[in-house]
TIDRENNU-865274 format. One line per field, with one value per residue (C-alpha): z, x, y; residue in three letters. Coordinates in steps of 0.1 Angstrom, whole numbers, plus 2048, in hexadecimal, padded with zeros to 3 digits. Last residue first. Layout:
BEGIN
z = (Z|...)
x = (X|...)
y = (Y|...)
residu = (ALA|...)
***
This chain:
BEGIN
z = (799|78E|797|7B1|7C0|7A8|7AA|7A4|7A3|7B0|7CC|7E5|7F1|813|80C|801|7E1|7CF|7CE|7B1|7AC|7B6|799|7A0|7AE|792|79A|786|767|76A|768|74F|73C|744|73D|71B|70F|717|702|6E5|6EE|6EB|6C4|6B8|6C7|6BA|6D3|6C8|6C7|6A4|6B1|6CB|6B6|6B9|6D5|6F0|6D5|6C1|6D6|6EF|6D0|6C9|6EA|6D3|6C5|6DE|6F7|6F1|711|727|748|758|745|743|720|70C|723|717|6F3|6FD|704|6E8|6CF|6DB|6F9|713|72A|748|749|757|76B|778|78F|785|793|79E|783|76D|77E|77D|753|751|761|750|72C|73A|740|71C|70D|725|718|6F3|6F2|702|71D|724|71B|72B|750|75A|74B|762|77D|779|771|795|7AA|79B|79F|7C0|7CC|7BB|7CB|7E9|7E9|80C|823|82D|84C|845|86A|873|87F|868|867|857|85C|877|863|87D|884|8A6|8B6|8AA|8BF|8DF|8DE|8DA|8F3|909|902|908|92C|935|92E|939|963|95D|95E|97C|991|999|9BB|9C5|9C0|9DD|9E0|9FC|A1A|A22|A3D|A65|A72|A98|AB3|AC5|AE5|AFE|B20|B19|B10|B34|B31|B3D|B4C|B48|B54|B65)
x = (74C|741|74B|738|752|758|732|70F|703|6E4|6D1|6D5|6F7|6FD|724|723|732|742|762|77F|791|7B6|7CB|7D9|7FF|818|826|813|814|837|83F|826|83B|85C|84B|83F|861|875|85C|863|889|885|871|88B|8A7|898|885|882|855|858|860|846|827|819|7FD|80D|820|804|7ED|809|825|806|80F|822|805|7E6|7FD|804|814|802|80F|7EF|7E8|7C2|7BB|7D8|7CF|7AC|7B9|7D1|7B5|79D|7BA|7B6|79C|78C|776|788|78E|770|761|77F|787|7A1|7BE|7BF|7AE|7C7|7E6|7D8|7D1|7F5|804|7F5|7FC|822|826|816|831|84B|840|83F|858|86F|884|8A6|8A6|882|890|89A|87D|866|877|870|849|849|855|841|822|82B|831|80F|7FE|808|7EE|7E4|7F9|7F3|807|819|825|845|85B|871|885|8A5|8C8|8CD|8BE|8AA|8BB|8C8|8A9|894|8AE|8AE|88B|883|8A4|891|86E|87F|88D|869|85C|873|872|84D|852|864|84A|84D|862|84C|825|81E|804|7EC|7EB|7CF|7B6|7B9|7A1|7A2|7B5|7A6|7BB|79E|7A6|79F|77A|773|775|756|75A|744|71E|712)
y = (8D2|8F0|911|92A|93B|955|960|958|933|93B|953|939|947|937|938|917|91D|900|8F5|8FB|8DC|8DF|8D2|8B2|8AE|898|881|867|87F|884|85E|857|871|864|83D|84C|85D|83C|82A|83D|83F|816|816|82D|81B|7F7|7DE|7BF|7C2|7B2|787|78B|797|7B5|7BA|7CF|7E4|7F1|808|815|819|835|849|866|874|870|872|897|89E|8B9|8B8|8B7|896|894|8A1|88C|86B|86D|872|853|841|846|83F|81E|810|827|816|818|83A|84F|831|828|84B|86A|863|840|832|849|838|817|818|82A|80C|7F1|803|809|7E1|7D5|7EE|7E4|7C1|7C7|7DD|7BF|7BA|7CD|7EB|7F3|7E6|809|819|7FF|804|82F|826|80C|829|844|82B|829|846|857|83A|845|869|862|84C|82B|821|801|7F0|7F0|7D6|7D0|7F4|7E9|7F1|7D8|7BA|7A1|782|78F|79B|77D|769|77F|781|756|754|765|757|736|742|752|730|71A|72E|72D|706|703|710|738|744|757|756|743|72A|733|721|701|70E|703|6EF|6F3|6DC|6C0|6B7|6BB|6C8|6EE|6DA|6CA|6A5|692|671|655|655|63B)
residu = (VAL|HIS|ALA|ALA|GLY|GLU|GLY|THR|ASN|GLY|GLY|THR|ASN|GLY|GLY|THR|ASN|ARG|THR|PRO|ARG|ARG|ALA|PRO|ARG|ALA|GLU|ALA|TRP|ALA|THR|ALA|ALA|ASP|ILE|LEU|SER|THR|LEU|THR|ALA|LEU|THR|ALA|ALA|ASP|GLY|ALA|SER|SER|ALA|PRO|PRO|ALA|TYR|PRO|ALA|VAL|LEU|LEU|LEU|ARG|GLY|GLN|ARG|ALA|TRP|ASP|PHE|GLY|ASN|PRO|ASP|ASN|ALA|ALA|LEU|TRP|ASP|LEU|TRP|ASP|GLN|GLY|THR|LEU|GLY|ALA|CYS|ALA|THR|ARG|GLY|ILE|ARG|ALA|MET|ALA|ILE|ARG|ARG|LEU|LEU|GLU|SER|LEU|GLU|GLY|ALA|THR|GLU|LYS|THR|SER|GLN|GLY|ALA|ALA|ARG|ARG|ARG|LEU|ALA|ARG|LEU|GLU|ARG|ALA|ALA|ALA|HIS|ARG|TRP|SER|GLY|ILE|THR|PRO|VAL|PRO|LEU|ARG|TRP|SER|ARG|ARG|GLY|ARG|PRO|ARG|ARG|TYR|ARG|LEU|ALA|LEU|ALA|LEU|LEU|LEU|LEU|ALA|ALA|ALA|LEU|VAL|TRP|TRP|GLY|PRO|ALA|PRO|PRO|TRP|TRP|PRO|VAL|GLY|ASP|ILE|GLY|HIS|ILE|ASP|ARG|LEU|PRO|THR|ALA|ALA|PRO|ALA|LEU|THR|PRO|GLY|ALA|MET)
***
């Protein structure tokens, strides 16, 4: 015996539907908390930062900036010279002169020089013509003097000040233009004015 058959239109079954997507708005409570925390952090940084200073700028290295830094350090040394011992001032000046010489000319040209050879080299390479060989003797003696004998008198302080001024002028001086090689295609040798040796 066969059972009753129902027509397909009369069956109570419905089709399967997919899950609805998650809406983007309004965000979940965690996103609201995160947005509020970021806003508070931004406000705190804004009002904590000093107004007159640009503390968020990235340092950009510039060509030749060692001159300004060296001159700044030498001016600071000149201001401190009256209040510190001759030994300290002469030692700092000697170190700064070495750094200036190596930045200006190169390490191989001057790093190994000591004593009177160092002063002669300074005199030969100073574009302002300061007589380091005669006036710079204090640089050779004062850094190695015992602390008790390095109390600066007026003459020693004047000598140190003149040395610091000469070093500042040397640091701030622009190098002389170097002659260039003749690259104009002259194959007949180095003749003419443009063929200077480098």
